[in-house]
N, C-alpha and C positions, 0 to 999 in steps of 0.2 A: 194289161192296165195300157191306160192312154195318159200321157203327161205331157200333152202337146203346148208349149208356151208360144205367144210371140216371139217373132224373131228379134234380133239385136236391135234393129233399127227401131221397131214399133217400142219395145222397152224403153230404147235412148228418148225416143220422142216424149212418151208419158213421162219420165222422170224427169226430161228438162220443162215440161210444162208445170210440173208440182214445184220443182226448185224454182223458177222464175216466178209463179204467184207467191211463194211462199217469201222469197225476198223482198218483193214488194210490199208483202205485209211487214217484214220485218224492220223495213224503213220507215213506213206510214207510223208503226207503233213505237219506233224509237223519239220521232218528233212529237207523237201525241204524248208519251210517256213524259218526256220532259217538260213540255208545257204545262201538264197537268199537276204534276207535282210541284214546279216551281211557282206557278200561279195558284195553286190551290195552299201552299205553305204561306207564301208573302200574301195572299190574299184572303186568309182566314176561313178556308172553306175546307172541312172534313170530309166532306162528300166528294170534293174533285180529288182531293189527296187519294181517297179510296179509289176512286175511278182511275188516278192515275198508278196505283199500285196493280190495279186490273190490268192495265196495259204492259205496266213491266212485267206480269207472267206472259205476256204474249211473246215476250223475245225468248222464254226457254220453251213455249210451245213450239215457236218458230224452227228453234234451234233443234228441238228433237225430231220434228218433220225433216228438216234437212239433213239430219245425220241418218234417220233410220230408213228414209224413203231408197237410200241408195243400196241400202241392205236388202230391202223388202222385195224389190224388183230383178235381183238376182236370179239367175236360173237355177233349177234344182242340180243338186250334185249328191255325191255319195252319202253324205252327213245328212242332207235336207233334201230327200227324195220327193216330199211333196212341195219343194220351193221354199221361199223365205216370206211368204206371206203375212205368216203371224208377226214378223217383227212389226209390220204397219199396224196389225191389230195391239200389239204391245205399245206402239207410240201413242194409240190414240187413248187407250188406258192411262198413260202417264200424264198426256193432256187434261184427262178428266181429274185424277187425283190431284194435280197441281192447282187446277181451279179451283176444287174444293178447299185445298188447304189456304188459296187466297181467300175465299169466301169466310172461313173462319176466321182468320186475321181481321179483316175487316170487318166483321161483326163485332167481335170483341172491341176492337177501339169505338165502335160507334156506341156500343153499349155503356162503355165507361163516359163517353162525351155525355150522354142522355144522363146518366146518373150525376153527374158533377154538376149539369144544369139544376136539376131536380135538391142538389144540395144547395143551391145559391150561387153557384159559379157563373158568371157573366160570360156569354158566348159572344165575339168579336163579330161585327158586321162583316160578310163577305164583301170582296172588292167587286165592281162592276166587271171586270174582264174576265172573273171567273165565268160568267154567264157567255161571254163570247167564245172562250175555250171550250165550254161544255157543248156549244151548238157546233162548233169546227168539228170536234169528236164525233157528235151524232152523225154529221152528214158523210165524213170519210168513213168511219167504222159500217155503215149500211152500205156505203159504195162498195167497199173491200168485202163485205160479206157476201154480196151479190156475185162481185167478179169472182170469188174464192169458191164459193159453192156450185157455180156453173162450172168451173175447171173440174173440180171435184167429181160432180156427176159425169162429164165427160169422159175421164179417165178412170172411174169407178175406185176413186182413193178413200178409204175410209180416215185414213190420218187427215187429209186434204179437208173432207166435209167437216171431221170434228174440229179443226181450225177456223172453218169458216163459221161454225155455231159459236166459237169463241169470240170472233168478231162481232157477230150479233150480240150475245150478252153484253160485249163492252158498248155497243152502240145503246141498248136500251137501258144499262147501268148509267149512260150520260145523260138519258133521259131523265132518269132518277134525279141525277146530281143536278140537272137544270131546274127541275121542278123544285127540289130543296133550297137551293140557292136563290132562287127567284122570292120564294117565299120568306127566306131569311133577309134578304136584300131589302125587298120593296114592302114587307108588312110590319117592320118594328121588331124591336128587341125582344119581345115575348114571342116571336114566332121564329126566331133563331135556332132554337133546337130542332126546327124541321130538317136542318142541314144534316146534323148526325144521324137524325131519323132516315135520312135518304141513305146515307152510306149503309145503315142497318139493311134497307129494302135492297141496296145493290147486293150485299151479301146473300142475302136470300135469294135472289135471282140468280147469281152467279152458282150458289149450292146446285140449285135446280138443274141447270144447265150441266153443270160436273157429273151428274148424277146420271141425266140423259145421255151423255157422252160414254159412260162408264159402263152401262147397263148393256148395249149390244157388242161391246169389247169383251165384256166378262162372259157374255154367252158365246161369244165364238172361242173363246179360251176353252171353254168348260164343253165345246163340240156341241153345243145346242144345233137341233137341225135347222134347215132353211125355214122362213116364213111358210105358211102352209099354201100359200097361192103360189109360191115357187114350186114346194113339193107337187101340188096338184097338176102344174104345167109340166113337170118332168114326169109324171104318170101317163099324161096324155101323149107326151111325145114319144115316150118308149112304146107304149102301146098301138101308136098310129105307124109303126115301123113294119113293112110287111116281113111275113117271115116268124115275128113274134108272136107264139101261140099264148103266153102268157109270162107274168113277171113276179118276182117276190122279193124279200128281203132288202127293198130299197131305202138306201142309207144316204144321208145328204148333211152338208156341214159347209160352214165358210171357212177361206182359207186365205185372209188379207182380200186383196182386191179379185180374187177368183173363188169359185165354189168347187166342192168336192161331190160327186154322186157315184154311189156304187149300188149294184143291183145285180140279181140273178134273173137272167131271161130262160124261158122255156121254148124249146123249138121241135119241129118235127123230129123224131127220134130215127127215121128212116134216111135222114140227109147226112152226106159226108162231112167229116171236119173242114173242110175247106169252105162248104155253104154256111156250117154253123159260124165259121170264124167271118166271114161276109157279112151275116146279118148281125153279128155283134159289133163289126166295124160301121154299119149303118146306124147302128143305135146311138154310138159314138158321135157320129158325124150328125145326126139328128139333134142332138142334146148341144152340140159344140155350137150349132145355129142358132140354138134358143138363148143360150146360157153365156156365150162368149167363147173365143178360140184359147183363152187361158184355162178352160175347164179341166179339172182332171176326173177323169172316169176310170171304174173297175167293172167290166163286165164279165160275168161269168155265165157260161152257157150249160143248159142243163137240158136233157131229154123230156119232152112234153109226155106227161102219162095223161090218158083221159078217164082212167078208172077213178 
C-alpha cells in the first residue's frame, strides 16, 4: 500500500492559502452582516434582514473551515492510516446543514410577513439605503466567490469550494433582496409585499445551495466511487503500464482533498517477486501523476492466467 502525502512544506502552504482566503471572507462577512441587519431593521426591509442572517451564517461556516482545515491536512497516523481528509468532508457537510437551517428560518419569517399582509397588515416602505447596501453586498460577495473558488480549485479543498458557493448563494440572495426592495420602494404600498416574497425566494435558493453542498459530502462519507470519467481515467492509466497483463477489482473513493484507488493487477507468472513489485510501483507512480501526489493506492499483484 502506498500512502505518499505531500511534504510538510506543501501541506503548510495549502493550509496557509485556505486560512488566508477564509479570514478575508470572514471579515467581509462581518461588515456585510452588520450593515444588512442594521439597515434592514431600521430601513424596514425583511428581505435585507434575511440577507443579513444569511451573512451571519457565513461566520459559522468560516469558523468551521478554519477549525477543520488544520485537522484535515495532517499526515496519516496510527489511528488514521488513510489520513484526516474526511474531516474536511465533514466540514463541508456541516456548512450545508447550517445553510439549510438558515433557509428554513428565513422562509418561515417571510411566510409570516406575507400572511400578515394578506390579513390587512400594512408593510412599511423600505429605506433607500437598503438598496445601496444590497448592491454593495452583490458586488463584494461575487468578488469573494470568484476569489475563493479559484483558491479552492487550486488546492483541491472541498470545504473551501463549499464556502465559495456559500458566498455565491449570498450574492444571488442579495440580487433577490435588491429586486424585492426596489419594488417595495418604487412601486407603492400595494407592492411592498414583494419584500417578504423576496426573502422567501432567498430561502429557497439557499436551500437548493445547501442540498448541492451536502450531496457530494454525503456521497463521500458513504464511500461512493469517483465519477465515471475519473474511474475510466484510472482504468486507462493502469492498463497503459508496461507489464500489466490485466487487472480487476478496481475500487475508488474520495478522502477529502485526496482520492483512494485499490486494484488487483495481473502480471506474467514467470517473473520474480522483485519484477512484480516494480510493475506495481510503476502503476502507483502512473496513478500519482494523473491524480496528484496525495493519492492513496493499494496495488495487489496476481499471476496472469491465460486459460
